[in-house]
N, C-alpha and C positions, 0 to 999 in steps of 0.2 A: 503493500499499500504505500509506503513512503517514497519507493522508488513513482509511483504513478503520481504522485503529488509533486515530487521533484521535476520530472517531466512536464508535468504542467507547468510551472513556474516557469521551468525554462523557456515553453511556447509562448506562455503570454510576456515575458520579459523580452525577449527576442524582436514580438511583435509591438510589444510597446516602445522599442528604441525604434524601429524603423518607421513607426506612425511619427515620433517625434523629431526626426532629423528633416532636413529640406529635402535634400537630394537623397532620395528614397532608393533609388538603384546603386546605387555607391551603397548606401546603409545595407541594403539586399545582398549584394556583394559579399561585403565584408562577412556578414553571417553565414554565407552558403561557403566562402572559402575558408573561414575559422572552423568546420567542421571537417575539411580535409587533414589536416595532423592525425586527427584521431582517427579517421578511416584508415590512413595509411599505416598509423600503429597496430591497428584491428589485422589488415591486410597481411602481418608481417606473423601472426599468429593463428591464421585460418586458412583453410585449402579456400583457392580458388573456384569459380561457380562452374558448374559443367556448360558446355558449349549449349545444351538445349536449353539453357535458363536464359541463355544473352537476347533473346525476342525479348522475353517478360523483363529484365532487365533496362532495356533501351524506353519500351513501352512505358514501363513505370517510372522512369526520370523524365520521358515527355509529358507525362501528365503530373510530375510535382514539378516542373518547370511551367506547366500552363497554372497551374495551383498558385505558384510564385505571383507569377504576373500579373494573373486576378488580382491578388493580395497589393501589390504595388499600384493598380489601376484602384482598387477600392478605397485605399486609403488617402489617394488624394483626394476624393470626391465625399466619403463619408468618416464617419466619428468612428473611433477603434471602439468603441464600447458597443456599436452596434455592428460592424465588419468581422471583427474577430469571433466572436460567439456564433456568426452566421457562416464564416468560413468554416470552424471546426463544426457543427453541428449537421452542416450538410452533408460532409462524409459519409457518416454512418447510415446514414439513410441513402445516399446513393451508392454505395456498397451494397448495403442490404438488398437494395432493386434489382440492380447488374447481378447480384447472385442468387437471386429467386427466379429471374427472367433468361436469364444466358446459362447460367452454370448447375440449374435444376434445382438449387438449395433447399430446404423445408426448412421454414424457419417456428422455432418452438413459441408457446404462449410467453414465455417470457420474453425471449426477443421482441416477439412483436410488440409487445408493452412498451420496452426499450424504445424502439424506435417511434411509437406512438408518442413516446413523453418527447424525446427529443426533439421530434416535429412539434408538440404544442409549443415548447419552448420558442422554436423559431417562428412560430406562428406570433406568440404574447409578443417578442421582441417587431415585429412587424404593425403588430395592435397599437404598443407604447409609441411609438413613431409617429404611426399617422395621428392618435389622438392629440399629440404635441401639435402635428400641424395643423389641426383642425382648432385646437386653442389658437395658435397665431390668427384665424381666420378672424 
């Protein structure tokens, strides 16, 4: 549990730092390149991936790059308090939908409940934002 909380804290922290900086491309690049020494250290102690996994690695890298570009654009126009939860909350929903539709995965009641709770949280964020907008009118 502590590792999960530490990971969440680190994620939120680097997103906060990127949002605060004027040049978001440079700050995002610094965060991404900051991972490189740790990745290289891990590669020294782990086997190389099988050649069959290469397409998945490339697709995963492309999707993650798209996600980071989405964050950069979103942080230019949106509040961290809106963008970050939406970006983090949509991922489990997308994974669940792709898993069910394309991979034939069956989700248990508890998993469906978790997805519904996440979806409700995302919807509540947009409703809060909308109510603030209507108050300004």
